[in-house]
mmJSON file of the N, C-alpha and C atoms, coordinates in Angstrom:
{"data_MODEL":{"atom_site":{
"group_PDB":["ATOM","ATOM","ATOM","ATOM","ATOM","ATOM","ATOM","ATOM","ATOM","ATOM","ATOM","ATOM","ATOM","ATOM","ATOM","ATOM","ATOM","ATOM","ATOM","ATOM","ATOM","ATOM","ATOM","ATOM","ATOM","ATOM","ATOM","ATOM","ATOM","ATOM","ATOM","ATOM","ATOM","ATOM","ATOM","ATOM","ATOM","ATOM","ATOM","ATOM","ATOM","ATOM","ATOM","ATOM","ATOM","ATOM","ATOM","ATOM","ATOM","ATOM","ATOM","ATOM","ATOM","ATOM","ATOM","ATOM","ATOM","ATOM","ATOM","ATOM","ATOM","ATOM","ATOM","ATOM","ATOM","ATOM","ATOM","ATOM","ATOM","ATOM","ATOM","ATOM","ATOM","ATOM","ATOM","ATOM","ATOM","ATOM","ATOM","ATOM","ATOM","ATOM","ATOM","ATOM","ATOM","ATOM","ATOM","ATOM","ATOM","ATOM","ATOM","ATOM","ATOM","ATOM","ATOM","ATOM","ATOM","ATOM","ATOM","ATOM","ATOM","ATOM","ATOM","ATOM","ATOM","ATOM","ATOM","ATOM","ATOM","ATOM","ATOM","ATOM","ATOM","ATOM","ATOM","ATOM","ATOM","ATOM","ATOM","ATOM","ATOM","ATOM","ATOM","ATOM","ATOM","ATOM","ATOM","ATOM","ATOM","ATOM","ATOM","ATOM","ATOM","ATOM","ATOM","ATOM","ATOM","ATOM","ATOM","ATOM","ATOM","ATOM","ATOM","ATOM","ATOM","ATOM","ATOM","ATOM","ATOM","ATOM","ATOM","ATOM","ATOM","ATOM","ATOM","ATOM","ATOM","ATOM","ATOM","ATOM","ATOM","ATOM","ATOM","ATOM","ATOM","ATOM","ATOM","ATOM","ATOM","ATOM","ATOM","ATOM","ATOM","ATOM","ATOM","ATOM","ATOM","ATOM","ATOM","ATOM","ATOM","ATOM","ATOM","ATOM","ATOM","ATOM","ATOM","ATOM","ATOM","ATOM","ATOM","ATOM","ATOM","ATOM","ATOM","ATOM","ATOM","ATOM","ATOM","ATOM","ATOM","ATOM","ATOM","ATOM","ATOM","ATOM","ATOM","ATOM","ATOM","ATOM","ATOM","ATOM","ATOM","ATOM","ATOM","ATOM","ATOM","ATOM","ATOM","ATOM","ATOM","ATOM","ATOM","ATOM","ATOM","ATOM","ATOM","ATOM"],
"id":[1,2,3,4,5,6,7,8,9,10,11,12,13,14,15,16,17,18,19,20,21,22,23,24,25,26,27,28,29,30,31,32,33,34,35,36,37,38,39,40,41,42,43,44,45,46,47,48,49,50,51,52,53,54,55,56,57,58,59,60,61,62,63,64,65,66,67,68,69,70,71,72,73,74,75,76,77,78,79,80,81,82,83,84,85,86,87,88,89,90,91,92,93,94,95,96,97,98,99,100,101,102,103,104,105,106,107,108,109,110,111,112,113,114,115,116,117,118,119,120,121,122,123,124,125,126,127,128,129,130,131,132,133,134,135,136,137,138,139,140,141,142,143,144,145,146,147,148,149,150,151,152,153,154,155,156,157,158,159,160,161,162,163,164,165,166,167,168,169,170,171,172,173,174,175,176,177,178,179,180,181,182,183,184,185,186,187,188,189,190,191,192,193,194,195,196,197,198,199,200,201,202,203,204,205,206,207,208,209,210,211,212,213,214,215,216,217,218,219,220,221,222,223,224,225,226,227,228],
"type_symbol":["N","C","C","N","C","C","N","C","C","N","C","C","N","C","C","N","C","C","N","C","C","N","C","C","N","C","C","N","C","C","N","C","C","N","C","C","N","C","C","N","C","C","N","C","C","N","C","C","N","C","C","N","C","C","N","C","C","N","C","C","N","C","C","N","C","C","N","C","C","N","C","C","N","C","C","N","C","C","N","C","C","N","C","C","N","C","C","N","C","C","N","C","C","N","C","C","N","C","C","N","C","C","N","C","C","N","C","C","N","C","C","N","C","C","N","C","C","N","C","C","N","C","C","N","C","C","N","C","C","N","C","C","N","C","C","N","C","C","N","C","C","N","C","C","N","C","C","N","C","C","N","C","C","N","C","C","N","C","C","N","C","C","N","C","C","N","C","C","N","C","C","N","C","C","N","C","C","N","C","C","N","C","C","N","C","C","N","C","C","N","C","C","N","C","C","N","C","C","N","C","C","N","C","C","N","C","C","N","C","C","N","C","C","N","C","C","N","C","C","N","C","C","N","C","C","N","C","C"],
"label_atom_id":["N","CA","C","N","CA","C","N","CA","C","N","CA","C","N","CA","C","N","CA","C","N","CA","C","N","CA","C","N","CA","C","N","CA","C","N","CA","C","N","CA","C","N","CA","C","N","CA","C","N","CA","C","N","CA","C","N","CA","C","N","CA","C","N","CA","C","N","CA","C","N","CA","C","N","CA","C","N","CA","C","N","CA","C","N","CA","C","N","CA","C","N","CA","C","N","CA","C","N","CA","C","N","CA","C","N","CA","C","N","CA","C","N","CA","C","N","CA","C","N","CA","C","N","CA","C","N","CA","C","N","CA","C","N","CA","C","N","CA","C","N","CA","C","N","CA","C","N","CA","C","N","CA","C","N","CA","C","N","CA","C","N","CA","C","N","CA","C","N","CA","C","N","CA","C","N","CA","C","N","CA","C","N","CA","C","N","CA","C","N","CA","C","N","CA","C","N","CA","C","N","CA","C","N","CA","C","N","CA","C","N","CA","C","N","CA","C","N","CA","C","N","CA","C","N","CA","C","N","CA","C","N","CA","C","N","CA","C","N","CA","C","N","CA","C","N","CA","C","N","CA","C","N","CA","C","N","CA","C","N","CA","C","N","CA","C"],
"label_alt_id":[null,null,null,null,null,null,null,null,null,null,null,null,null,null,null,null,null,null,null,null,null,null,null,null,null,null,null,null,null,null,null,null,null,null,null,null,null,null,null,null,null,null,null,null,null,null,null,null,null,null,null,null,null,null,null,null,null,null,null,null,null,null,null,null,null,null,null,null,null,null,null,null,null,null,null,null,null,null,null,null,null,null,null,null,null,null,null,null,null,null,null,null,null,null,null,null,null,null,null,null,null,null,null,null,null,null,null,null,null,null,null,null,null,null,null,null,null,null,null,null,null,null,null,null,null,null,null,null,null,null,null,null,null,null,null,null,null,null,null,null,null,null,null,null,null,null,null,null,null,null,null,null,null,null,null,null,null,null,null,null,null,null,null,null,null,null,null,null,null,null,null,null,null,null,null,null,null,null,null,null,null,null,null,null,null,null,null,null,null,null,null,null,null,null,null,null,null,null,null,null,null,null,null,null,null,null,null,null,null,null,null,null,null,null,null,null,null,null,null,null,null,null,null,null,null,null,null,null],
"label_comp_id":["MET","MET","MET","THR","THR","THR","GLY","GLY","GLY","LEU","LEU","LEU","SER","SER","SER","SER","SER","SER","TRP","TRP","TRP","HIS","HIS","HIS","ILE","ILE","ILE","GLY","GLY","GLY","GLU","GLU","GLU","GLY","GLY","GLY","PHE","PHE","PHE","GLN","GLN","GLN","HIS","HIS","HIS","LEU","LEU","LEU","THR","THR","THR","ASP","ASP","ASP","THR","THR","THR","ILE","ILE","ILE","SER","SER","SER","GLN","GLN","GLN","TYR","TYR","TYR","PHE","PHE","PHE","LYS","LYS","LYS","GLN","GLN","GLN","MET","MET","MET","LEU","LEU","LEU","HIS","HIS","HIS","ALA","ALA","ALA","PHE","PHE","PHE","SER","SER","SER","GLU","GLU","GLU","GLY","GLY","GLY","PRO","PRO","PRO","ILE","ILE","ILE","TYR","TYR","TYR","THR","THR","THR","THR","THR","THR","TYR","TYR","TYR","VAL","VAL","VAL","HIS","HIS","HIS","LEU","LEU","LEU","PRO","PRO","PRO","ARG","ARG","ARG","VAL","VAL","VAL","ASN","ASN","ASN","SER","SER","SER","LEU","LEU","LEU","ILE","ILE","ILE","PRO","PRO","PRO","SER","SER","SER","HIS","HIS","HIS","ILE","ILE","ILE","ALA","ALA","ALA","SER","SER","SER","ASN","ASN","ASN","PRO","PRO","PRO","LYS","LYS","LYS","ILE","ILE","ILE","PHE","PHE","PHE","PRO","PRO","PRO","TYR","TYR","TYR","PHE","PHE","PHE","LYS","LYS","LYS","ASP","ASP","ASP","ALA","ALA","ALA","ILE","ILE","ILE","GLY","GLY","GLY","ALA","ALA","ALA","LEU","LEU","LEU","ASP","ASP","ASP","GLY","GLY","GLY","THR","THR","THR","HIS","HIS","HIS","ILE","ILE","ILE"],
"label_asym_id":["A","A","A","A","A","A","A","A","A","A","A","A","A","A","A","A","A","A","A","A","A","A","A","A","A","A","A","A","A","A","A","A","A","A","A","A","A","A","A","A","A","A","A","A","A","A","A","A","A","A","A","A","A","A","A","A","A","A","A","A","A","A","A","A","A","A","A","A","A","A","A","A","A","A","A","A","A","A","A","A","A","A","A","A","A","A","A","A","A","A","A","A","A","A","A","A","A","A","A","A","A","A","A","A","A","A","A","A","A","A","A","A","A","A","A","A","A","A","A","A","A","A","A","A","A","A","A","A","A","A","A","A","A","A","A","A","A","A","A","A","A","A","A","A","A","A","A","A","A","A","A","A","A","A","A","A","A","A","A","A","A","A","A","A","A","A","A","A","A","A","A","A","A","A","A","A","A","A","A","A","A","A","A","A","A","A","A","A","A","A","A","A","A","A","A","A","A","A","A","A","A","A","A","A","A","A","A","A","A","A","A","A","A","A","A","A","A","A","A","A","A","A","A","A","A","A","A","A"],
"label_entity_id":["1","1","1","1","1","1","1","1","1","1","1","1","1","1","1","1","1","1","1","1","1","1","1","1","1","1","1","1","1","1","1","1","1","1","1","1","1","1","1","1","1","1","1","1","1","1","1","1","1","1","1","1","1","1","1","1","1","1","1","1","1","1","1","1","1","1","1","1","1","1","1","1","1","1","1","1","1","1","1","1","1","1","1","1","1","1","1","1","1","1","1","1","1","1","1","1","1","1","1","1","1","1","1","1","1","1","1","1","1","1","1","1","1","1","1","1","1","1","1","1","1","1","1","1","1","1","1","1","1","1","1","1","1","1","1","1","1","1","1","1","1","1","1","1","1","1","1","1","1","1","1","1","1","1","1","1","1","1","1","1","1","1","1","1","1","1","1","1","1","1","1","1","1","1","1","1","1","1","1","1","1","1","1","1","1","1","1","1","1","1","1","1","1","1","1","1","1","1","1","1","1","1","1","1","1","1","1","1","1","1","1","1","1","1","1","1","1","1","1","1","1","1","1","1","1","1","1","1"],
"label_seq_id":[1,1,1,2,2,2,3,3,3,4,4,4,5,5,5,6,6,6,7,7,7,8,8,8,9,9,9,10,10,10,11,11,11,12,12,12,13,13,13,14,14,14,15,15,15,16,16,16,17,17,17,18,18,18,19,19,19,20,20,20,21,21,21,22,22,22,23,23,23,24,24,24,25,25,25,26,26,26,27,27,27,28,28,28,29,29,29,30,30,30,31,31,31,32,32,32,33,33,33,34,34,34,35,35,35,36,36,36,37,37,37,38,38,38,39,39,39,40,40,40,41,41,41,42,42,42,43,43,43,44,44,44,45,45,45,46,46,46,47,47,47,48,48,48,49,49,49,50,50,50,51,51,51,52,52,52,53,53,53,54,54,54,55,55,55,56,56,56,57,57,57,58,58,58,59,59,59,60,60,60,61,61,61,62,62,62,63,63,63,64,64,64,65,65,65,66,66,66,67,67,67,68,68,68,69,69,69,70,70,70,71,71,71,72,72,72,73,73,73,74,74,74,75,75,75,76,76,76],
"pdbx_PDB_ins_code":[null,null,null,null,null,null,null,null,null,null,null,null,null,null,null,null,null,null,null,null,null,null,null,null,null,null,null,null,null,null,null,null,null,null,null,null,null,null,null,null,null,null,null,null,null,null,null,null,null,null,null,null,null,null,null,null,null,null,null,null,null,null,null,null,null,null,null,null,null,null,null,null,null,null,null,null,null,null,null,null,null,null,null,null,null,null,null,null,null,null,null,null,null,null,null,null,null,null,null,null,null,null,null,null,null,null,null,null,null,null,null,null,null,null,null,null,null,null,null,null,null,null,null,null,null,null,null,null,null,null,null,null,null,null,null,null,null,null,null,null,null,null,null,null,null,null,null,null,null,null,null,null,null,null,null,null,null,null,null,null,null,null,null,null,null,null,null,null,null,null,null,null,null,null,null,null,null,null,null,null,null,null,null,null,null,null,null,null,null,null,null,null,null,null,null,null,null,null,null,null,null,null,null,null,null,null,null,null,null,null,null,null,null,null,null,null,null,null,null,null,null,null,null,null,null,null,null,null],
"Cartn_x":[72.83,72.502,71.032,70.228,68.813,68.06,67.237,66.377,67.051,68.281,68.978,68.853,69.012,68.984,70.298,70.288,71.519,72.611,72.225,73.226,73.941,73.185,73.794,74.689,74.245,75.053,76.326,76.203,77.379,78.358,77.83,78.678,79.403,78.675,79.266,80.358,80.178,81.156,82.089,81.94,82.78,82.698,81.449,81.202,80.119,80.101,79.083,77.708,76.676,75.302,75.015,75.554,75.357,75.92,77.071,77.685,76.821,76.324,75.458,74.199,73.586,72.369,72.626,73.756,74.105,74.228,74.941,75.115,73.831,73.013,71.722,70.852,70.836,70.066,70.579,71.895,72.466,72.053,72.076,71.674,70.181,69.391,67.949,67.625,68.286,68.078,68.561,69.676,70.198,69.228,68.57,67.65,66.247,65.897,64.517,64.346,65.39,65.279,66.384,66.266,67.299,67.265,68.392,68.419,68.112,68.493,68.195,66.693,66.017,64.565,63.838,64.178,63.46,63.754,64.89,65.236,64.592,64.574,64.18,62.814,62.248,60.952,59.853,58.91,57.782,56.506,55.814,54.579,53.443,52.54,51.419,50.438,49.717,48.68,47.51,46.699,45.58,44.609,44.323,43.337,43.95,45.212,45.861,45.337,45.29,44.817,45.924,45.529,46.514,47.274,48.602,49.371,48.963,48.992,48.522,49.331,50.644,51.445,51.074,50.407,49.89,48.471,47.633,46.224,46.045,46.958,46.825,47.563,48.204,48.947,48.128,47.58,46.728,47.47,48.792,49.554,49.637,49.695,49.87,48.665,47.776,46.643,45.751,45.477,44.608,45.1,46.397,46.945,46.72,46.427,46.268,44.848,43.954,42.642,41.798,41.899,41.106,41.922,43.152,44.007,43.492,43.45,43.0,44.163,45.34,46.502,47.597,48.583,49.693,50.024,50.383,50.775,52.11,53.148,54.502,54.935,54.583,54.997,54.147,53.088,52.198,50.886,50.494,49.235,48.054,47.084,45.871,44.642],
"Cartn_y":[25.759,24.859,24.455,25.132,24.796,25.06,24.097,24.281,24.092,23.673,23.482,22.039,21.851,20.495,19.787,18.474,17.725,18.099,18.522,18.968,20.214,21.188,22.412,22.122,21.227,20.881,20.17,19.239,18.555,19.519,20.493,21.509,22.328,22.69,23.491,22.757,21.453,20.662,19.869,20.059,19.372,17.846,17.335,15.899,15.544,14.289,13.824,13.806,13.939,13.896,12.566,11.47,10.157,10.131,10.747,10.799,11.607,12.75,13.591,12.815,12.137,11.364,10.236,9.564,8.458,8.952,10.049,10.563,11.174,11.75,12.267,11.131,10.009,8.843,8.332,8.298,7.833,8.738,10.05,10.991,10.882,10.711,10.567,9.344,8.241,7.026,7.225,7.917,8.15,8.971,9.952,10.813,10.237,9.266,8.769,7.423,6.884,5.625,5.56,4.628,4.425,5.43,5.6,6.413,7.898,8.456,9.875,10.076,9.22,9.346,9.147,8.096,7.81,8.831,9.497,10.497,11.846,12.265,13.636,13.803,12.752,12.875,12.436,13.336,13.05,13.332,12.283,12.438,12.811,13.684,14.069,12.914,12.935,11.929,12.214,11.213,11.323,12.427,12.544,13.516,14.805,15.087,16.288,17.54,18.626,19.904,20.613,21.607,22.422,23.233,23.242,24.004,25.478,26.086,27.466,28.456,28.213,29.156,29.118,28.062,28.007,28.547,28.109,28.514,30.008,30.641,32.07,32.959,32.373,33.156,33.269,34.457,34.605,34.442,34.501,34.333,32.87,31.966,30.556,29.679,30.09,29.239,28.897,29.831,29.458,28.243,27.992,26.847,25.533,25.602,24.406,24.182,25.164,25.094,23.91,23.495,22.37,21.09,21.102,19.918,18.806,17.612,16.469,15.558,15.837,15.032,15.276,14.408,14.524,13.145,13.103,11.871,12.125,11.441,11.642,13.1,13.76,15.139,16.172,15.75,16.677,16.754,17.977,18.141,17.914,17.126,16.865,17.235],
"Cartn_z":[-63.465,-64.552,-64.514,-63.749,-63.619,-64.91,-65.328,-66.485,-67.833,-67.853,-69.122,-69.59,-70.875,-71.428,-71.101,-71.233,-70.971,-71.968,-73.162,-74.139,-73.627,-73.118,-72.595,-71.388,-70.528,-69.361,-69.796,-70.737,-71.264,-71.9,-72.616,-73.242,-72.169,-71.112,-70.041,-69.28,-69.077,-68.336,-69.248,-70.56,-71.543,-71.407,-71.337,-71.286,-72.285,-72.71,-73.639,-72.975,-73.792,-73.296,-72.6,-73.114,-72.487,-71.068,-70.882,-69.556,-68.598,-69.057,-68.23,-67.848,-68.809,-68.547,-67.562,-67.706,-66.811,-65.369,-65.16,-63.805,-63.26,-64.128,-63.686,-63.157,-63.876,-63.424,-62.081,-61.922,-60.66,-59.501,-59.726,-58.677,-58.4,-59.447,-59.278,-58.424,-58.692,-57.895,-56.457,-56.284,-54.933,-54.095,-54.714,-53.974,-53.856,-54.681,-54.672,-53.971,-53.42,-52.684,-51.644,-50.762,-49.764,-48.632,-47.948,-46.726,-46.947,-48.053,-48.294,-48.391,-49.143,-49.314,-47.993,-47.274,-46.029,-44.94,-44.999,-43.993,-44.277,-45.531,-45.851,-46.516,-47.073,-47.75,-46.794,-46.558,-45.67,-46.445,-46.836,-47.586,-46.639,-47.077,-46.21,-46.048,-44.947,-44.721,-45.651,-45.89,-46.824,-46.417,-45.139,-44.68,-44.141,-44.469,-43.951,-44.656,-43.907,-44.433,-45.202,-45.984,-46.693,-45.644,-45.675,-44.685,-44.678,-43.498,-43.355,-44.183,-44.362,-45.149,-46.634,-47.081,-48.455,-48.494,-47.56,-47.552,-47.331,-46.598,-46.309,-47.306,-48.296,-49.281,-50.565,-50.852,-52.037,-53.365,-53.328,-54.573,-54.997,-54.038,-54.405,-54.116,-53.193,-52.844,-54.032,-54.967,-56.094,-56.88,-56.857,-57.584,-56.841,-55.545,-54.728,-54.238,-54.369,-53.717,-54.173,-55.422,-55.913,-56.077,-55.601,-55.733,-54.826,-55.36,-54.564,-54.185,-54.719,-54.399,-55.416,-55.395,-56.325,-56.877,-58.14,-58.8,-59.47,-59.029,-59.545,-59.444,-58.353,-58.128,-58.824,-59.514,-60.207,-59.451,-59.067,-58.333,-59.259,-58.792,-59.58,-58.766],
"occupancy":[1.0,1.0,1.0,1.0,1.0,1.0,1.0,1.0,1.0,1.0,1.0,1.0,1.0,1.0,1.0,1.0,1.0,1.0,1.0,1.0,1.0,1.0,1.0,1.0,1.0,1.0,1.0,1.0,1.0,1.0,1.0,1.0,1.0,1.0,1.0,1.0,1.0,1.0,1.0,1.0,1.0,1.0,1.0,1.0,1.0,1.0,1.0,1.0,1.0,1.0,1.0,1.0,1.0,1.0,1.0,1.0,1.0,1.0,1.0,1.0,1.0,1.0,1.0,1.0,1.0,1.0,1.0,1.0,1.0,1.0,1.0,1.0,1.0,1.0,1.0,1.0,1.0,1.0,1.0,1.0,1.0,1.0,1.0,1.0,1.0,1.0,1.0,1.0,1.0,1.0,1.0,1.0,1.0,1.0,1.0,1.0,1.0,1.0,1.0,1.0,1.0,1.0,1.0,1.0,1.0,1.0,1.0,1.0,1.0,1.0,1.0,1.0,1.0,1.0,1.0,1.0,1.0,1.0,1.0,1.0,1.0,1.0,1.0,1.0,1.0,1.0,1.0,1.0,1.0,1.0,1.0,1.0,1.0,1.0,1.0,1.0,1.0,1.0,1.0,1.0,1.0,1.0,1.0,1.0,1.0,1.0,1.0,1.0,1.0,1.0,1.0,1.0,1.0,1.0,1.0,1.0,1.0,1.0,1.0,1.0,1.0,1.0,1.0,1.0,1.0,1.0,1.0,1.0,1.0,1.0,1.0,1.0,1.0,1.0,1.0,1.0,1.0,1.0,1.0,1.0,1.0,1.0,1.0,1.0,1.0,1.0,1.0,1.0,1.0,1.0,1.0,1.0,1.0,1.0,1.0,1.0,1.0,1.0,1.0,1.0,1.0,1.0,1.0,1.0,1.0,1.0,1.0,1.0,1.0,1.0,1.0,1.0,1.0,1.0,1.0,1.0,1.0,1.0,1.0,1.0,1.0,1.0,1.0,1.0,1.0,1.0,1.0,1.0],
"B_iso_or_equiv":[0.0,0.0,0.0,0.0,0.0,0.0,0.0,0.0,0.0,0.0,0.0,0.0,0.0,0.0,0.0,0.0,0.0,0.0,0.0,0.0,0.0,0.0,0.0,0.0,0.0,0.0,0.0,0.0,0.0,0.0,0.0,0.0,0.0,0.0,0.0,0.0,0.0,0.0,0.0,0.0,0.0,0.0,0.0,0.0,0.0,0.0,0.0,0.0,0.0,0.0,0.0,0.0,0.0,0.0,0.0,0.0,0.0,0.0,0.0,0.0,0.0,0.0,0.0,0.0,0.0,0.0,0.0,0.0,0.0,0.0,0.0,0.0,0.0,0.0,0.0,0.0,0.0,0.0,0.0,0.0,0.0,0.0,0.0,0.0,0.0,0.0,0.0,0.0,0.0,0.0,0.0,0.0,0.0,0.0,0.0,0.0,0.0,0.0,0.0,0.0,0.0,0.0,0.0,0.0,0.0,0.0,0.0,0.0,0.0,0.0,0.0,0.0,0.0,0.0,0.0,0.0,0.0,0.0,0.0,0.0,0.0,0.0,0.0,0.0,0.0,0.0,0.0,0.0,0.0,0.0,0.0,0.0,0.0,0.0,0.0,0.0,0.0,0.0,0.0,0.0,0.0,0.0,0.0,0.0,0.0,0.0,0.0,0.0,0.0,0.0,0.0,0.0,0.0,0.0,0.0,0.0,0.0,0.0,0.0,0.0,0.0,0.0,0.0,0.0,0.0,0.0,0.0,0.0,0.0,0.0,0.0,0.0,0.0,0.0,0.0,0.0,0.0,0.0,0.0,0.0,0.0,0.0,0.0,0.0,0.0,0.0,0.0,0.0,0.0,0.0,0.0,0.0,0.0,0.0,0.0,0.0,0.0,0.0,0.0,0.0,0.0,0.0,0.0,0.0,0.0,0.0,0.0,0.0,0.0,0.0,0.0,0.0,0.0,0.0,0.0,0.0,0.0,0.0,0.0,0.0,0.0,0.0,0.0,0.0,0.0,0.0,0.0,0.0],
"pdbx_formal_charge":[null,null,null,null,null,null,null,null,null,null,null,null,null,null,null,null,null,null,null,null,null,null,null,null,null,null,null,null,null,null,null,null,null,null,null,null,null,null,null,null,null,null,null,null,null,null,null,null,null,null,null,null,null,null,null,null,null,null,null,null,null,null,null,null,null,null,null,null,null,null,null,null,null,null,null,null,null,null,null,null,null,null,null,null,null,null,null,null,null,null,null,null,null,null,null,null,null,null,null,null,null,null,null,null,null,null,null,null,null,null,null,null,null,null,null,null,null,null,null,null,null,null,null,null,null,null,null,null,null,null,null,null,null,null,null,null,null,null,null,null,null,null,null,null,null,null,null,null,null,null,null,null,null,null,null,null,null,null,null,null,null,null,null,null,null,null,null,null,null,null,null,null,null,null,null,null,null,null,null,null,null,null,null,null,null,null,null,null,null,null,null,null,null,null,null,null,null,null,null,null,null,null,null,null,null,null,null,null,null,null,null,null,null,null,null,null,null,null,null,null,null,null,null,null,null,null,null,null],
"auth_seq_id":[1,1,1,2,2,2,3,3,3,4,4,4,5,5,5,6,6,6,7,7,7,8,8,8,9,9,9,10,10,10,11,11,11,12,12,12,13,13,13,14,14,14,15,15,15,16,16,16,17,17,17,18,18,18,19,19,19,20,20,20,21,21,21,22,22,22,23,23,23,24,24,24,25,25,25,26,26,26,27,27,27,28,28,28,29,29,29,30,30,30,31,31,31,32,32,32,33,33,33,34,34,34,35,35,35,36,36,36,37,37,37,38,38,38,39,39,39,40,40,40,41,41,41,42,42,42,43,43,43,44,44,44,45,45,45,46,46,46,47,47,47,48,48,48,49,49,49,50,50,50,51,51,51,52,52,52,53,53,53,54,54,54,55,55,55,56,56,56,57,57,57,58,58,58,59,59,59,60,60,60,61,61,61,62,62,62,63,63,63,64,64,64,65,65,65,66,66,66,67,67,67,68,68,68,69,69,69,70,70,70,71,71,71,72,72,72,73,73,73,74,74,74,75,75,75,76,76,76],
"auth_comp_id":["MET","MET","MET","THR","THR","THR","GLY","GLY","GLY","LEU","LEU","LEU","SER","SER","SER","SER","SER","SER","TRP","TRP","TRP","HIS","HIS","HIS","ILE","ILE","ILE","GLY","GLY","GLY","GLU","GLU","GLU","GLY","GLY","GLY","PHE","PHE","PHE","GLN","GLN","GLN","HIS","HIS","HIS","LEU","LEU","LEU","THR","THR","THR","ASP","ASP","ASP","THR","THR","THR","ILE","ILE","ILE","SER","SER","SER","GLN","GLN","GLN","TYR","TYR","TYR","PHE","PHE","PHE","LYS","LYS","LYS","GLN","GLN","GLN","MET","MET","MET","LEU","LEU","LEU","HIS","HIS","HIS","ALA","ALA","ALA","PHE","PHE","PHE","SER","SER","SER","GLU","GLU","GLU","GLY","GLY","GLY","PRO","PRO","PRO","ILE","ILE","ILE","TYR","TYR","TYR","THR","THR","THR","THR","THR","THR","TYR","TYR","TYR","VAL","VAL","VAL","HIS","HIS","HIS","LEU","LEU","LEU","PRO","PRO","PRO","ARG","ARG","ARG","VAL","VAL","VAL","ASN","ASN","ASN","SER","SER","SER","LEU","LEU","LEU","ILE","ILE","ILE","PRO","PRO","PRO","SER","SER","SER","HIS","HIS","HIS","ILE","ILE","ILE","ALA","ALA","ALA","SER","SER","SER","ASN","ASN","ASN","PRO","PRO","PRO","LYS","LYS","LYS","ILE","ILE","ILE","PHE","PHE","PHE","PRO","PRO","PRO","TYR","TYR","TYR","PHE","PHE","PHE","LYS","LYS","LYS","ASP","ASP","ASP","ALA","ALA","ALA","ILE","ILE","ILE","GLY","GLY","GLY","ALA","ALA","ALA","LEU","LEU","LEU","ASP","ASP","ASP","GLY","GLY","GLY","THR","THR","THR","HIS","HIS","HIS","ILE","ILE","ILE"],
"auth_asym_id":["A","A","A","A","A","A","A","A","A","A","A","A","A","A","A","A","A","A","A","A","A","A","A","A","A","A","A","A","A","A","A","A","A","A","A","A","A","A","A","A","A","A","A","A","A","A","A","A","A","A","A","A","A","A","A","A","A","A","A","A","A","A","A","A","A","A","A","A","A","A","A","A","A","A","A","A","A","A","A","A","A","A","A","A","A","A","A","A","A","A","A","A","A","A","A","A","A","A","A","A","A","A","A","A","A","A","A","A","A","A","A","A","A","A","A","A","A","A","A","A","A","A","A","A","A","A","A","A","A","A","A","A","A","A","A","A","A","A","A","A","A","A","A","A","A","A","A","A","A","A","A","A","A","A","A","A","A","A","A","A","A","A","A","A","A","A","A","A","A","A","A","A","A","A","A","A","A","A","A","A","A","A","A","A","A","A","A","A","A","A","A","A","A","A","A","A","A","A","A","A","A","A","A","A","A","A","A","A","A","A","A","A","A","A","A","A","A","A","A","A","A","A","A","A","A","A","A","A"],
"auth_atom_id":["N","CA","C","N","CA","C","N","CA","C","N","CA","C","N","CA","C","N","CA","C","N","CA","C","N","CA","C","N","CA","C","N","CA","C","N","CA","C","N","CA","C","N","CA","C","N","CA","C","N","CA","C","N","CA","C","N","CA","C","N","CA","C","N","CA","C","N","CA","C","N","CA","C","N","CA","C","N","CA","C","N","CA","C","N","CA","C","N","CA","C","N","CA","C","N","CA","C","N","CA","C","N","CA","C","N","CA","C","N","CA","C","N","CA","C","N","CA","C","N","CA","C","N","CA","C","N","CA","C","N","CA","C","N","CA","C","N","CA","C","N","CA","C","N","CA","C","N","CA","C","N","CA","C","N","CA","C","N","CA","C","N","CA","C","N","CA","C","N","CA","C","N","CA","C","N","CA","C","N","CA","C","N","CA","C","N","CA","C","N","CA","C","N","CA","C","N","CA","C","N","CA","C","N","CA","C","N","CA","C","N","CA","C","N","CA","C","N","CA","C","N","CA","C","N","CA","C","N","CA","C","N","CA","C","N","CA","C","N","CA","C","N","CA","C","N","CA","C","N","CA","C","N","CA","C","N","CA","C","N","CA","C","N","CA","C"],
"pdbx_PDB_model_num":[1,1,1,1,1,1,1,1,1,1,1,1,1,1,1,1,1,1,1,1,1,1,1,1,1,1,1,1,1,1,1,1,1,1,1,1,1,1,1,1,1,1,1,1,1,1,1,1,1,1,1,1,1,1,1,1,1,1,1,1,1,1,1,1,1,1,1,1,1,1,1,1,1,1,1,1,1,1,1,1,1,1,1,1,1,1,1,1,1,1,1,1,1,1,1,1,1,1,1,1,1,1,1,1,1,1,1,1,1,1,1,1,1,1,1,1,1,1,1,1,1,1,1,1,1,1,1,1,1,1,1,1,1,1,1,1,1,1,1,1,1,1,1,1,1,1,1,1,1,1,1,1,1,1,1,1,1,1,1,1,1,1,1,1,1,1,1,1,1,1,1,1,1,1,1,1,1,1,1,1,1,1,1,1,1,1,1,1,1,1,1,1,1,1,1,1,1,1,1,1,1,1,1,1,1,1,1,1,1,1,1,1,1,1,1,1,1,1,1,1,1,1,1,1,1,1,1,1]
}}}
C-alpha cells in the first residue's frame, strides 16, 4: 500500500477515508513520540560527518554533498 492515497487504501480495506486518516494519525503519533521514538530514532550530532556508506557511493552522494541539515525530514 506504499504511495497510495487514503482513498485507495480505504477502498482496498473497505473502510471510509476518515477512518483511514484517523488510524494513520494514531500510528504517526505512536512512531513520532514516546518510547518508540526515543528507542529507535537517533538524530545525528551537529558536527557529524557524512557516513562513509553515503560519501563513497557515487549514486547517492551527489544528493547529499551540499546538504547542511534536515528540516522535518527534508534535506536542505
